[in-house]
N, C-alpha and C positions, 0 to 999 in steps of 0.2 A: 912424359905422361900426357902432355897436351897434344902430342902427335897422335896418340891412340884415340883420344876423345874426338879429335877432328876427323880422323879417318872413319870412325864408327858413326859419327853424326850424319854425314851424307847418306850412308848406307841405310841407317835407321829411318831417316826421312823418306828415302826412296821406297822402302817397304811400307811405311805408313801411307804414302801417297798411292801406292799400288793397291793397298787394302781398301782405301776409300773409293777408288775408281770402280771396282767391282765389274768391270766391263767384260771380263772373259770367264767362261765357264770352266776352262781347263787350268788346273793349278800350274802346269808346266808353262803355259803361256804367260801367266802372271810373273813367274820367276824370270822368264826371258825379257819381259818388259821392264822389270825392276833393275836388272843388271845395267843396261845402258843408261838409265836415269842416274844410278849411283855413280857411274863413271863420269858422266857429264857434270854432275854436281860436285864431285870430288875435284875434278880438274878446274872448276870455276872458283873454288875457295882458295884464298891465299893462305899459306902456312908460314909460321915464323922460322922453324928449324928444318923444314923439309923442302926439297926442291920439287918442281912440278913432276919430274920423272919419278920421284919417290912416291908421290900421291898416286900417280897413274899405275905404278907397279903394285902398290898395296891394295887398291880398290878392286882390280880385276881378279886378284887371287882369292878374294873373299867370295865364297859360293854360298847359296842359300843354306846348305847344310852346316857350313862352318859358322855362319851368322846365327843360325838357330841355336847352336851349342854355346856361342859366345853371349848372345843376347836373346833369351827365349821369349821375351815379351812380344816383339813384333811378329814372330811366326804364328803363334796361336791367334793373335788379333787379326792377322791377315786372313786366315782361313775362316774364322768366325764371321768377319765382316763381309766377306765375299758372298757367302750364301744368302744372308738376309738382303743384301743390296740387290742381288739378282732376283730374288723372290718379290721384293717390294716394287721393283720397276714396272712389271706388268700391271700390278694393282693400281699404281699411280696413273699409268697410261689409261687404264680402263675407267678410272674415276674422274678423268678430266672432263669438266662440263663443256658441252658445245656452246658456241657463241649465242645460239638462240635461247639457251637456258638463262642468260643474264636477266631477261625480263622477269623470270620466275622468282629470282632472288630478291626482288623488291618486297615481296610479301612472304616468301617461303624460305626456310632454312633446310639444310641437308644434315644437320646434326640431330641425333635422336633426342626427343623431348624438348627441343628448342623451338617452341611454337611462337609465332609472331602474329602479324595480321592474318596470315594463313597458317595452316598446320605444317609441321615438319614433314618433309617428303622422304625422310630416311626410312627405308624398308617398306615404302608404300606399295611397291609392285607386288601383286598377288594377294593383297588384302582387300577386305570389304570397305566400301566408302564409309566415312564418318566414324572410323574406329581408332583414330590417332588419340592416345591418352592426353588429357589436359587441354583439348581444344573444344570450343563450343561451336558445333556445327549447326547449320540451319535445319529446321524440320524437314525441308525438301531433300536435303542431302542424306539425312538420317533414314528417310523412307525410300530412297532411290533404289536400294537393293543392288547397287553396282559393285562389281569386283574389278579392281584395277589391273587389267591385263592389256596386251598390246592394242587390241581392237577398241576396248572401252576408253583407254587413255587417248588414243588417236582421235576418236570421235569427240570426246569431252574437250580436249585441248583445241579442237577446231572451233567449237562453239559451246562453251560451258552452259550458257543460259538456255540453249535449245535442248541439250541433253538432260539437264536438271533445272526445270523452271522453278524459280524461287530460290536458287542458290545465292549465297551471299558473296560468291566470288565475282568481284567487279572487274572482270577481264574480258575483252572482246574476242579473244581467241587467236590462235596461230593459223593463218590461212595457208601458208606454204607447207606442202606435204613433206618435203625433205627436212625442214626444220622440226616439224612435229615428230617425225621418225627419229631424229637425232635426240630430241628431248626424251622420248620414250625409252630409247636405248640407254641413255644415261640414267634414267630413273631405275632401270633394272639392275644397275651396278651398286645402287645405294643400300 
């Protein structure tokens, strides 16, 4: 009985690791990747009653279809995990703040409703200025009539006090064009 558990454990672990990886869009590629891992893992584990040749013989004979019927849990988990991981990866990449945004985080959050010294920047792109709920804006910002689009954000981030005289934003601005563009591009993803 211990032989069966030890033979299935490496294969189960290999499928679990393949499911967590989510690197391939093709299910056939995942199965091809999982099989060598199972073989390597099975060969590396010592067994009490089996010889290395027994372990090598048993592991390659197990195919994904045989494993699915013997242990149904890893197979559904692998297919369910692969799709969300593939979908989540582009979102994570898009939402990675640029280095220039670090200075913004001193006063601003990117979590909705999490206002600090400055208002939350979550969902700010495309909205009118001074409309973040729960933040007390200056009268100058309330009366500015600005809408946060590419051009307005770029101009404002270059020199906030010039664009909105009387703003309470105590920041000198981002003079580097490329850094401003990177910040604006990031704000669009929030």
